PDB file of N, CA, C and O in Angstrom:
ATOM      1  N   MET A   1     -16.961  -5.210  -1.093  1.00  0.00           N
ATOM      2  CA  MET A   1     -15.998  -6.045  -1.093  1.00  0.00           C
ATOM      3  C   MET A   1     -14.500  -5.225  -1.259  1.00  0.00           C
ATOM      4  O   MET A   1     -14.255  -4.161  -1.830  1.00  0.00           O
ATOM      5  N   PRO A   2     -13.722  -6.046  -0.617  1.00  0.00           N
ATOM      6  CA  PRO A   2     -12.017  -5.596  -0.340  1.00  0.00           C
ATOM      7  C   PRO A   2     -11.429  -5.402  -1.863  1.00  0.00           C
ATOM      8  O   PRO A   2     -11.821  -6.160  -2.749  1.00  0.00           O
ATOM      9  N   VAL A   3     -10.620  -4.520  -2.097  1.00  0.00           N
ATOM     10  CA  VAL A   3      -9.531  -4.177  -2.843  1.00  0.00           C
ATOM     11  C   VAL A   3      -8.641  -5.261  -2.908  1.00  0.00           C
ATOM     12  O   VAL A   3      -7.934  -5.360  -1.905  1.00  0.00           O
ATOM     13  N   SER A   4      -8.405  -6.355  -4.043  1.00  0.00           N
ATOM     14  CA  SER A   4      -7.334  -7.011  -3.910  1.00  0.00           C
ATOM     15  C   SER A   4      -5.988  -6.557  -4.092  1.00  0.00           C
ATOM     16  O   SER A   4      -5.760  -5.531  -4.733  1.00  0.00           O
ATOM     17  N   VAL A   5      -4.924  -7.367  -3.484  1.00  0.00           N
ATOM     18  CA  VAL A   5      -3.794  -6.879  -3.704  1.00  0.00           C
ATOM     19  C   VAL A   5      -3.130  -6.531  -4.861  1.00  0.00           C
ATOM     20  O   VAL A   5      -2.317  -5.616  -4.993  1.00  0.00           O
ATOM     21  N   ASP A   6      -3.722  -7.708  -6.115  1.00  0.00           N
ATOM     22  CA  ASP A   6      -3.392  -7.736  -7.284  1.00  0.00           C
ATOM     23  C   ASP A   6      -3.873  -6.665  -8.211  1.00  0.00           C
ATOM     24  O   ASP A   6      -3.671  -6.572  -9.422  1.00  0.00           O
ATOM     25  N   GLN A   7      -4.870  -5.491  -7.035  1.00  0.00           N
ATOM     26  CA  GLN A   7      -5.373  -4.712  -8.202  1.00  0.00           C
ATOM     27  C   GLN A   7      -4.015  -3.483  -8.066  1.00  0.00           C
ATOM     28  O   GLN A   7      -4.085  -2.505  -8.810  1.00  0.00           O
ATOM     29  N   LEU A   8      -2.682  -3.621  -6.984  1.00  0.00           N
ATOM     30  CA  LEU A   8      -2.206  -2.396  -6.644  1.00  0.00           C
ATOM     31  C   LEU A   8      -0.936  -2.277  -8.070  1.00  0.00           C
ATOM     32  O   LEU A   8      -0.208  -1.290  -8.175  1.00  0.00           O
ATOM     33  N   VAL A   9      -0.887  -3.348  -8.959  1.00  0.00           N
ATOM     34  CA  VAL A   9      -0.582  -3.471  -9.757  1.00  0.00           C
ATOM     35  C   VAL A   9      -1.072  -2.400 -10.703  1.00  0.00           C
ATOM     36  O   VAL A   9      -0.153  -1.974 -11.403  1.00  0.00           O
ATOM     37  N   ALA A  10      -2.242  -1.836 -10.935  1.00  0.00           N
ATOM     38  CA  ALA A  10      -3.412  -0.862 -11.355  1.00  0.00           C
ATOM     39  C   ALA A  10      -2.361   0.510 -10.880  1.00  0.00           C
ATOM     40  O   ALA A  10      -2.078   1.382 -11.701  1.00  0.00           O
ATOM     41  N   HIS A  11      -1.801   0.544  -9.313  1.00  0.00           N
ATOM     42  CA  HIS A  11      -1.526   1.795  -8.700  1.00  0.00           C
ATOM     43  C   HIS A  11      -0.061   1.742  -9.258  1.00  0.00           C
ATOM     44  O   HIS A  11       0.677   2.582  -8.744  1.00  0.00           O
ATOM     45  N   GLY A  12       0.556   0.874 -10.268  1.00  0.00           N
ATOM     46  CA  GLY A  12       1.751   1.154 -10.333  1.00  0.00           C
ATOM     47  C   GLY A  12       3.180   0.438  -9.493  1.00  0.00           C
ATOM     48  O   GLY A  12       4.353   0.790  -9.367  1.00  0.00           O
ATOM     49  N   PHE A  13       2.540  -0.485  -9.123  1.00  0.00           N
ATOM     50  CA  PHE A  13       3.369  -1.244  -8.241  1.00  0.00           C
ATOM     51  C   PHE A  13       3.590  -2.391  -9.054  1.00  0.00           C
ATOM     52  O   PHE A  13       2.629  -2.957  -9.574  1.00  0.00           O
ATOM     53  N   SER A  14       4.794  -2.807  -9.224  1.00  0.00           N
ATOM     54  CA  SER A  14       5.448  -4.393  -9.697  1.00  0.00           C
ATOM     55  C   SER A  14       4.907  -5.854  -9.699  1.00  0.00           C
ATOM     56  O   SER A  14       4.448  -6.227  -8.619  1.00  0.00           O
ATOM     57  N   GLN A  15       4.888  -6.514 -10.465  1.00  0.00           N
ATOM     58  CA  GLN A  15       4.317  -7.423 -10.029  1.00  0.00           C
ATOM     59  C   GLN A  15       5.094  -8.285  -9.087  1.00  0.00           C
ATOM     60  O   GLN A  15       4.451  -8.997  -8.317  1.00  0.00           O
ATOM     61  N   ALA A  16       6.622  -8.310  -9.049  1.00  0.00           N
ATOM     62  CA  ALA A  16       7.188  -9.081  -7.563  1.00  0.00           C
ATOM     63  C   ALA A  16       7.002  -8.451  -6.840  1.00  0.00           C
ATOM     64  O   ALA A  16       7.115  -8.967  -5.728  1.00  0.00           O
ATOM     65  N   THR A  17       6.697  -7.320  -6.846  1.00  0.00           N
ATOM     66  CA  THR A  17       5.985  -6.561  -5.494  1.00  0.00           C
ATOM     67  C   THR A  17       4.999  -6.889  -4.996  1.00  0.00           C
ATOM     68  O   THR A  17       4.956  -7.340  -3.851  1.00  0.00           O
ATOM     69  N   VAL A  18       3.835  -6.712  -5.861  1.00  0.00           N
ATOM     70  CA  VAL A  18       2.682  -7.527  -5.064  1.00  0.00           C
ATOM     71  C   VAL A  18       3.022  -9.276  -5.080  1.00  0.00           C
ATOM     72  O   VAL A  18       2.665  -9.807  -4.028  1.00  0.00           O
ATOM     73  N   ASP A  19       3.316  -9.727  -5.558  1.00  0.00           N
ATOM     74  CA  ASP A  19       4.049 -11.101  -5.763  1.00  0.00           C
ATOM     75  C   ASP A  19       4.272 -11.459  -4.216  1.00  0.00           C
ATOM     76  O   ASP A  19       3.817 -12.238  -3.379  1.00  0.00           O
ATOM     77  N   ALA A  20       5.160 -10.522  -4.309  1.00  0.00           N
ATOM     78  CA  ALA A  20       5.982 -10.830  -2.100  1.00  0.00           C
ATOM     79  C   ALA A  20       4.403 -10.594  -1.168  1.00  0.00           C
ATOM     80  O   ALA A  20       4.124 -11.563  -0.462  1.00  0.00           O
ATOM     81  N   TRP A  21       3.740  -9.819  -1.139  1.00  0.00           N
ATOM     82  CA  TRP A  21       2.716  -9.284  -0.407  1.00  0.00           C
ATOM     83  C   TRP A  21       2.217 -10.413  -0.241  1.00  0.00           C
ATOM     84  O   TRP A  21       1.969 -10.932   0.848  1.00  0.00           O
ATOM     85  N   ARG A  22       1.979 -11.008  -1.632  1.00  0.00           N
ATOM     86  CA  ARG A  22       0.768 -12.121  -1.881  1.00  0.00           C
ATOM     87  C   ARG A  22       1.491 -13.538  -1.023  1.00  0.00           C
ATOM     88  O   ARG A  22       0.693 -14.319  -0.505  1.00  0.00           O
ATOM     89  N   ARG A  23       2.829 -13.794  -0.912  1.00  0.00           N
ATOM     90  CA  ARG A  23       3.265 -14.957  -0.504  1.00  0.00           C
ATOM     91  C   ARG A  23       3.680 -14.580   0.620  1.00  0.00           C
ATOM     92  O   ARG A  23       4.332 -15.481   1.147  1.00  0.00           O
ATOM     93  N   ARG A  24       3.598 -13.522   1.340  1.00  0.00           N
ATOM     94  CA  ARG A  24       3.331 -13.432   2.688  1.00  0.00           C
ATOM     95  C   ARG A  24       2.588 -13.421   3.477  1.00  0.00           C
ATOM     96  O   ARG A  24       2.755 -13.408   4.697  1.00  0.00           O
ATOM     97  N   GLY A  25       1.142 -13.427   2.543  1.00  0.00           N
ATOM     98  CA  GLY A  25      -0.542 -13.609   2.861  1.00  0.00           C
ATOM     99  C   GLY A  25      -1.191 -12.288   2.937  1.00  0.00           C
ATOM    100  O   GLY A  25      -1.563 -11.857   4.028  1.00  0.00           O
ATOM    101  N   THR A  26      -1.342 -11.657   1.913  1.00  0.00           N
ATOM    102  CA  THR A  26      -1.655 -10.112   1.777  1.00  0.00           C
ATOM    103  C   THR A  26      -2.589 -10.419   0.911  1.00  0.00           C
ATOM    104  O   THR A  26      -2.171 -10.795  -0.184  1.00  0.00           O
ATOM    105  N   ASP A  27      -3.849 -10.371   1.077  1.00  0.00           N
ATOM    106  CA  ASP A  27      -4.627 -11.042  -0.459  1.00  0.00           C
ATOM    107  C   ASP A  27      -5.225  -9.908  -0.069  1.00  0.00           C
ATOM    108  O   ASP A  27      -5.880 -10.808   0.455  1.00  0.00           O
ATOM    109  N   ALA A  28      -5.638  -8.969   0.194  1.00  0.00           N
ATOM    110  CA  ALA A  28      -6.811  -7.715   0.469  1.00  0.00           C
ATOM    111  C   ALA A  28      -6.734  -6.473   1.275  1.00  0.00           C
ATOM    112  O   ALA A  28      -6.494  -6.391   2.479  1.00  0.00           O
ATOM    113  N   LEU A  29      -6.973  -5.512   0.426  1.00  0.00           N
ATOM    114  CA  LEU A  29      -6.748  -4.215   1.774  1.00  0.00           C
ATOM    115  C   LEU A  29      -7.442  -4.542   2.616  1.00  0.00           C
ATOM    116  O   LEU A  29      -8.170  -5.534   2.590  1.00  0.00           O
ATOM    117  N   LEU A  30      -7.313  -3.640   3.636  1.00  0.00           N
ATOM    118  CA  LEU A  30      -7.965  -3.317   5.214  1.00  0.00           C
ATOM    119  C   LEU A  30      -8.305  -2.132   4.416  1.00  0.00           C
ATOM    120  O   LEU A  30      -7.640  -1.570   3.546  1.00  0.00           O
ATOM    121  N   PRO A  31      -9.822  -1.780   5.024  1.00  0.00           N
ATOM    122  CA  PRO A  31     -10.625  -0.721   5.086  1.00  0.00           C
ATOM    123  C   PRO A  31     -10.129   0.888   4.943  1.00  0.00           C
ATOM    124  O   PRO A  31     -10.585   1.757   4.200  1.00  0.00           O
ATOM    125  N   LEU A  32      -8.687   0.991   6.232  1.00  0.00           N
ATOM    126  CA  LEU A  32      -7.824   2.208   6.278  1.00  0.00           C
ATOM    127  C   LEU A  32      -6.923   1.780   4.771  1.00  0.00           C
ATOM    128  O   LEU A  32      -6.911   2.399   3.707  1.00  0.00           O
ATOM    129  N   GLN A  33      -6.433   0.906   5.023  1.00  0.00           N
ATOM    130  CA  GLN A  33      -5.567   0.936   3.713  1.00  0.00           C
ATOM    131  C   GLN A  33      -6.314   1.102   2.155  1.00  0.00           C
ATOM    132  O   GLN A  33      -5.839   1.753   1.225  1.00  0.00           O
ATOM    133  N   GLU A  34      -7.222   0.563   2.141  1.00  0.00           N
ATOM    134  CA  GLU A  34      -7.961   1.064   1.101  1.00  0.00           C
ATOM    135  C   GLU A  34      -8.374   2.881   0.951  1.00  0.00           C
ATOM    136  O   GLU A  34      -7.795   3.549   0.094  1.00  0.00           O
ATOM    137  N   LYS A  35      -9.285   3.437   1.768  1.00  0.00           N
ATOM    138  CA  LYS A  35      -9.337   4.565   1.934  1.00  0.00           C
ATOM    139  C   LYS A  35      -7.794   5.274   1.414  1.00  0.00           C
ATOM    140  O   LYS A  35      -7.649   5.692   0.265  1.00  0.00           O
ATOM    141  N   ALA A  36      -6.690   5.325   2.465  1.00  0.00           N
ATOM    142  CA  ALA A  36      -5.419   5.755   1.848  1.00  0.00           C
ATOM    143  C   ALA A  36      -5.198   6.108   0.815  1.00  0.00           C
ATOM    144  O   ALA A  36      -4.922   7.238   0.414  1.00  0.00           O
ATOM    145  N   LEU A  37      -5.349   4.729   0.043  1.00  0.00           N
ATOM    146  CA  LEU A  37      -5.125   4.668  -1.246  1.00  0.00           C
ATOM    147  C   LEU A  37      -5.843   5.466  -2.053  1.00  0.00           C
ATOM    148  O   LEU A  37      -5.253   6.323  -2.711  1.00  0.00           O
ATOM    149  N   LYS A  38      -7.330   5.309  -2.143  1.00  0.00           N
ATOM    150  CA  LYS A  38      -8.053   5.837  -2.754  1.00  0.00           C
ATOM    151  C   LYS A  38      -8.251   7.567  -2.717  1.00  0.00           C
ATOM    152  O   LYS A  38      -8.363   8.355  -3.656  1.00  0.00           O
ATOM    153  N   GLU A  39      -8.245   7.774  -1.418  1.00  0.00           N
ATOM    154  CA  GLU A  39      -8.741   8.860  -1.024  1.00  0.00           C
ATOM    155  C   GLU A  39      -7.937  10.116  -0.849  1.00  0.00           C
ATOM    156  O   GLU A  39      -8.390  11.260  -0.812  1.00  0.00           O
ATOM    157  N   HIS A  40      -6.347   9.648  -0.719  1.00  0.00           N
ATOM    158  CA  HIS A  40      -5.626  10.553  -0.132  1.00  0.00           C
ATOM    159  C   HIS A  40      -4.351  10.562  -0.952  1.00  0.00           C
ATOM    160  O   HIS A  40      -3.494  11.298  -0.463  1.00  0.00           O
ATOM    161  N   GLY A  41      -4.070  10.072  -1.834  1.00  0.00           N
ATOM    162  CA  GLY A  41      -3.048  10.264  -3.086  1.00  0.00           C
ATOM    163  C   GLY A  41      -1.560  10.065  -2.630  1.00  0.00           C
ATOM    164  O   GLY A  41      -0.556  10.356  -3.281  1.00  0.00           O
ATOM    165  N   PHE A  42      -1.634   9.421  -1.178  1.00  0.00           N
ATOM    166  CA  PHE A  42      -0.112   9.140  -0.546  1.00  0.00           C
ATOM    167  C   PHE A  42       0.969   8.760  -1.737  1.00  0.00           C
ATOM    168  O   PHE A  42       2.073   9.300  -1.809  1.00  0.00           O
ATOM    169  N   LEU A  43       0.440   7.631  -2.774  1.00  0.00           N
ATOM    170  CA  LEU A  43       1.447   7.184  -3.794  1.00  0.00           C
ATOM    171  C   LEU A  43       2.048   8.093  -4.722  1.00  0.00           C
ATOM    172  O   LEU A  43       3.063   7.880  -5.384  1.00  0.00           O
ATOM    173  N   HIS A  44       1.130   9.427  -4.715  1.00  0.00           N
ATOM    174  CA  HIS A  44       1.469  10.391  -5.918  1.00  0.00           C
ATOM    175  C   HIS A  44       2.524  11.452  -5.304  1.00  0.00           C
ATOM    176  O   HIS A  44       3.147  12.253  -6.001  1.00  0.00           O
ATOM    177  N   GLY A  45       2.640  11.338  -3.836  1.00  0.00           N
ATOM    178  CA  GLY A  45       3.715  12.608  -3.208  1.00  0.00           C
ATOM    179  C   GLY A  45       2.969  13.396  -2.175  1.00  0.00           C
ATOM    180  O   GLY A  45       3.367  14.352  -1.509  1.00  0.00           O
ATOM    181  N   THR A  46       1.668  12.726  -2.181  1.00  0.00           N
ATOM    182  CA  THR A  46       1.179  13.874  -1.136  1.00  0.00           C
ATOM    183  C   THR A  46       1.372  12.858   0.370  1.00  0.00           C
ATOM    184  O   THR A  46       1.070  11.698   0.651  1.00  0.00           O
ATOM    185  N   SER A  47       2.119  14.134   1.201  1.00  0.00           N
ATOM    186  CA  SER A  47       2.248  13.472   2.768  1.00  0.00           C
ATOM    187  C   SER A  47       0.822  13.018   3.506  1.00  0.00           C
ATOM    188  O   SER A  47      -0.217  13.625   3.247  1.00  0.00           O
ATOM    189  N   LEU A  48       0.851  11.993   4.368  1.00  0.00           N
ATOM    190  CA  LEU A  48       0.164  11.312   4.738  1.00  0.00           C
ATOM    191  C   LEU A  48      -0.047  10.988   6.415  1.00  0.00           C
ATOM    192  O   LEU A  48       0.615  10.014   6.776  1.00  0.00           O
ATOM    193  N   LEU A  49      -0.708  11.520   7.299  1.00  0.00           N
ATOM    194  CA  LEU A  49       0.196  10.723   8.593  1.00  0.00           C
ATOM    195  C   LEU A  49      -1.130  10.221   9.140  1.00  0.00           C
ATOM    196  O   LEU A  49      -2.040  11.012   9.387  1.00  0.00           O
ATOM    197  N   VAL A  50      -1.259   8.758   9.353  1.00  0.00           N
ATOM    198  CA  VAL A  50      -2.467   7.926   9.907  1.00  0.00           C
ATOM    199  C   VAL A  50      -2.618   7.721  11.076  1.00  0.00           C
ATOM    200  O   VAL A  50      -1.692   7.570  11.873  1.00  0.00           O
ATOM    201  N   PHE A  51      -3.470   7.697  11.268  1.00  0.00           N
ATOM    202  CA  PHE A  51      -3.615   7.462  13.274  1.00  0.00           C
ATOM    203  C   PHE A  51      -5.012   6.518  13.373  1.00  0.00           C
ATOM    204  O   PHE A  51      -6.141   6.752  12.941  1.00  0.00           O
ATOM    205  N   ALA A  52      -4.721   5.880  13.783  1.00  0.00           N
ATOM    206  CA  ALA A  52      -5.852   4.829  13.918  1.00  0.00           C
ATOM    207  C   ALA A  52      -5.579   4.160  14.925  1.00  0.00           C
ATOM    208  O   ALA A  52      -4.792   4.558  15.783  1.00  0.00           O
ATOM    209  N   PRO A  53      -6.317   2.806  14.981  1.00  0.00           N
ATOM    210  CA  PRO A  53      -6.149   1.672  16.434  1.00  0.00           C
ATOM    211  C   PRO A  53      -4.807   0.471  15.997  1.00  0.00           C
ATOM    212  O   PRO A  53      -4.405   0.126  14.886  1.00  0.00           O
ATOM    213  N   THR A  54      -4.537   0.216  16.840  1.00  0.00           N
ATOM    214  CA  THR A  54      -3.960  -0.946  16.658  1.00  0.00           C
ATOM    215  C   THR A  54      -4.054  -2.124  15.614  1.00  0.00           C
ATOM    216  O   THR A  54      -5.175  -2.588  15.826  1.00  0.00           O
ATOM    217  N   SER A  55      -3.640  -2.648  14.887  1.00  0.00           N
ATOM    218  CA  SER A  55      -4.241  -3.899  13.742  1.00  0.00           C
ATOM    219  C   SER A  55      -5.139  -3.095  12.876  1.00  0.00           C
ATOM    220  O   SER A  55      -5.879  -3.864  12.261  1.00  0.00           O
ATOM    221  N   SER A  56      -5.369  -1.841  12.582  1.00  0.00           N
ATOM    222  CA  SER A  56      -6.304  -1.682  11.683  1.00  0.00           C
ATOM    223  C   SER A  56      -5.439  -1.287  10.086  1.00  0.00           C
ATOM    224  O   SER A  56      -6.109  -0.720   9.223  1.00  0.00           O
ATOM    225  N   GLY A  57      -4.040  -1.609   9.808  1.00  0.00           N
ATOM    226  CA  GLY A  57      -3.589  -1.609   8.839  1.00  0.00           C
ATOM    227  C   GLY A  57      -2.129  -0.622   8.432  1.00  0.00           C
ATOM    228  O   GLY A  57      -1.311  -0.562   7.515  1.00  0.00           O
ATOM    229  N   LYS A  58      -2.388   0.030   9.656  1.00  0.00           N
ATOM    230  CA  LYS A  58      -0.996   1.081   9.085  1.00  0.00           C
ATOM    231  C   LYS A  58      -0.152   1.096   8.505  1.00  0.00           C
ATOM    232  O   LYS A  58       0.103   1.988   7.696  1.00  0.00           O
ATOM    233  N   THR A  59       0.807  -0.250   8.821  1.00  0.00           N
ATOM    234  CA  THR A  59       2.012  -0.248   9.008  1.00  0.00           C
ATOM    235  C   THR A  59       2.243  -0.747   6.907  1.00  0.00           C
ATOM    236  O   THR A  59       3.039  -0.344   6.059  1.00  0.00           O
ATOM    237  N   PHE A  60       1.194  -1.661   6.865  1.00  0.00           N
ATOM    238  CA  PHE A  60       0.937  -1.914   5.360  1.00  0.00           C
ATOM    239  C   PHE A  60       0.861  -0.509   4.178  1.00  0.00           C
ATOM    240  O   PHE A  60       1.245  -0.433   3.011  1.00  0.00           O
ATOM    241  N   VAL A  61       0.284   0.358   4.962  1.00  0.00           N
ATOM    242  CA  VAL A  61       0.144   1.464   4.497  1.00  0.00           C
ATOM    243  C   VAL A  61       1.454   2.137   3.911  1.00  0.00           C
ATOM    244  O   VAL A  61       1.726   2.197   2.712  1.00  0.00           O
ATOM    245  N   ALA A  62       2.258   2.658   5.002  1.00  0.00           N
ATOM    246  CA  ALA A  62       3.723   2.519   5.377  1.00  0.00           C
ATOM    247  C   ALA A  62       4.752   1.714   4.210  1.00  0.00           C
ATOM    248  O   ALA A  62       5.619   2.181   3.472  1.00  0.00           O
ATOM    249  N   GLU A  63       4.252   0.312   4.392  1.00  0.00           N
ATOM    250  CA  GLU A  63       5.102  -0.466   3.538  1.00  0.00           C
ATOM    251  C   GLU A  63       4.778   0.019   1.747  1.00  0.00           C
ATOM    252  O   GLU A  63       5.664  -0.105   0.902  1.00  0.00           O
ATOM    253  N   MET A  64       3.638   0.465   1.470  1.00  0.00           N
ATOM    254  CA  MET A  64       3.312   0.663  -0.234  1.00  0.00           C
ATOM    255  C   MET A  64       4.233   1.637  -0.172  1.00  0.00           C
ATOM    256  O   MET A  64       5.398   1.411  -0.499  1.00  0.00           O
ATOM    257  N   ALA A  65       3.782   2.960   0.300  1.00  0.00           N
ATOM    258  CA  ALA A  65       5.040   4.284   0.403  1.00  0.00           C
ATOM    259  C   ALA A  65       6.338   3.702  -0.042  1.00  0.00           C
ATOM    260  O   ALA A  65       6.710   3.741  -1.214  1.00  0.00           O
ATOM    261  N   ALA A  66       7.090   3.102   1.038  1.00  0.00           N
ATOM    262  CA  ALA A  66       8.237   2.644   0.948  1.00  0.00           C
ATOM    263  C   ALA A  66       8.538   1.955  -0.623  1.00  0.00           C
ATOM    264  O   ALA A  66       9.188   2.489  -1.523  1.00  0.00           O
ATOM    265  N   ALA A  67       8.059   1.001  -0.649  1.00  0.00           N
ATOM    266  CA  ALA A  67       7.954   0.246  -1.787  1.00  0.00           C
ATOM    267  C   ALA A  67       7.957   0.929  -3.362  1.00  0.00           C
ATOM    268  O   ALA A  67       8.606   0.597  -4.354  1.00  0.00           O
ATOM    269  N   ARG A  68       7.050   1.920  -3.186  1.00  0.00           N
ATOM    270  CA  ARG A  68       6.733   2.882  -4.191  1.00  0.00           C
ATOM    271  C   ARG A  68       8.406   3.502  -4.193  1.00  0.00           C
ATOM    272  O   ARG A  68       9.061   3.136  -5.169  1.00  0.00           O
ATOM    273  N   HIS A  69       8.842   4.042  -3.584  1.00  0.00           N
ATOM    274  CA  HIS A  69       9.978   4.844  -3.484  1.00  0.00           C
ATOM    275  C   HIS A  69      11.037   4.143  -3.965  1.00  0.00           C
ATOM    276  O   HIS A  69      11.708   4.548  -4.914  1.00  0.00           O
ATOM    277  N   LEU A  70      11.276   2.950  -3.292  1.00  0.00           N
ATOM    278  CA  LEU A  70      12.153   2.038  -3.990  1.00  0.00           C
ATOM    279  C   LEU A  70      12.296   1.473  -5.290  1.00  0.00           C
ATOM    280  O   LEU A  70      13.351   0.932  -5.620  1.00  0.00           O
ATOM    281  N   GLU A  71      11.238   1.563  -6.112  1.00  0.00           N
ATOM    282  CA  GLU A  71      11.028   0.964  -7.151  1.00  0.00           C
ATOM    283  C   GLU A  71      11.180   1.898  -8.149  1.00  0.00           C
ATOM    284  O   GLU A  71      11.305   1.538  -9.319  1.00  0.00           O
ATOM    285  N   GLN A  72      11.183   2.954  -7.852  1.00  0.00           N
ATOM    286  CA  GLN A  72      11.286   4.534  -8.405  1.00  0.00           C
ATOM    287  C   GLN A  72      12.570   5.150  -8.217  1.00  0.00           C
ATOM    288  O   GLN A  72      12.867   6.270  -8.633  1.00  0.00           O
ATOM    289  N   SER A  73      13.529   4.159  -7.397  1.00  0.00           N
ATOM    290  CA  SER A  73      15.121   4.034  -7.219  1.00  0.00           C
ATOM    291  C   SER A  73      15.291   5.239  -6.424  1.00  0.00           C
ATOM    292  O   SER A  73      16.053   6.150  -6.746  1.00  0.00           O
ATOM    293  N   HIS A  74      14.355   5.224  -5.073  1.00  0.00           N
ATOM    294  CA  HIS A  74      14.666   6.820  -4.483  1.00  0.00           C
ATOM    295  C   HIS A  74      15.035   6.165  -3.013  1.00  0.00           C
ATOM    296  O   HIS A  74      14.830   4.997  -2.682  1.00  0.00           O
ATOM    297  N   ARG A  75      15.482   6.950  -2.414  1.00  0.00           N
ATOM    298  CA  ARG A  75      15.693   5.990  -0.405  1.00  0.00           C
ATOM    299  C   ARG A  75      14.599   6.505  -0.341  1.00  0.00           C
ATOM    300  O   ARG A  75      13.846   7.323  -0.868  1.00  0.00           O
ATOM    301  N   VAL A  76      14.801   5.250   1.073  1.00  0.00           N
ATOM    302  CA  VAL A  76      13.738   5.078   2.045  1.00  0.00           C
ATOM    303  C   VAL A  76      14.412   5.531   3.309  1.00  0.00           C
ATOM    304  O   VAL A  76      13.795   5.523   4.374  1.00  0.00           O
TER     305      VAL A  76
END
């Protein structure tokens, strides 16, 4: 079962950020995004290089990392 974007609140994202993603049509994470979130710790200061085919979800992984930094008042 795919991870709902609503579950990102449990990973430290604000409800406002999750609501914005939902408004633009993001309902669930793609497999690549779920793997990056659960297995690679990129939201906790670990570097991550994503090499994957077009339309696999790379951009949203980057958006999650950028949003995390912005919510913590860091530069992006």
